[in-house]
LOZADREN-916154 format. One line per 5 residues: number of its first residue (from 0); their letters; for each residue x, y negated, z negated of C-alpha. Coordinates in steps of 0.02 Angstrom, whole numbers. Each point is the difference from the previous one (the first is absolute). Example, Ala and Ser with C-alpha at 12.3 -4.5 7.8 and 13.67 -1.06 7.14 Angstrom:
residues 2
0) AS) 615:225:-390; 69:-172:33
end
This chain:
residues 71
0) MVEKS) 1269:2907:1963; 51:-39:-179; -22:-181:-54; 110:-77:-132; -79:-123:-120
5) IQTHL) 106:-151:-42; -51:-116:-141; 6:-181:56; -21:-177:-63; 2:-174:79
10) VKKRS) 154:-111:-7; 3:-186:40; 119:-44:142; 31:-137:127; -25:46:181
15) QFPTV) 159:6:106; -102:15:160; -183:-28:48; -115:141:-53; -186:31:-27
20) CISCN) -101:33:-158; -71:176:9; -156:-55:-96; -60:-157:91; 111:0:158
25) RSIEI) 62:-176:-41; 173:-43:67; 137:-10:-133; 129:-126:59; 189:0:-28
30) NEPHY) 50:-41:-180; -182:11:-60; -27:97:-162; -93:164:20; -13:171:-85
35) VEEGI) 79:159:67; -36:179:-51; 152:80:-82; 22:177:-60; 22:36:-186
40) TGHIH) 40:185:19; 74:-6:175; 53:-109:145; -128:-72:121; 73:-58:165
45) SLIAR) -33:-184:36; -89:42:162; -138:97:-90; -8:-100:-163; -163:-97:-8
50) KYCSE) 14:-190:-10; -129:-118:-77; -12:-190:5; -2:-96:-164; -185:-42:20
55) CYMKH) -51:184:11; 113:44:-146; -77:-137:-109; -174:56:52; 24:189:-22
60) GEQLL) 164:28:-95; 78:173:-12; -170:77:36; 43:-21:185; 113:151:-11
65) FRGNT) -129:112:-79; -126:-35:137; 121:36:142; -36:-104:154; -121:-139:-43
70) A) -131:-88:101
end
């Protein structure tokens, strides 16, 4: 299988529905600011785009993307 590499960055958004931070598993409530992975060179579907709470973003910044899934 050939894998495509898509360059990404994090974009600040407000949640339209409850979701979960992929880093700390904290619940992100409706209308709460959070950061969503967005493709620079291509589209990433919203169902697979990683989402991070504001606390994790302030703690780790864009480095979250370079580490992949965090613990």
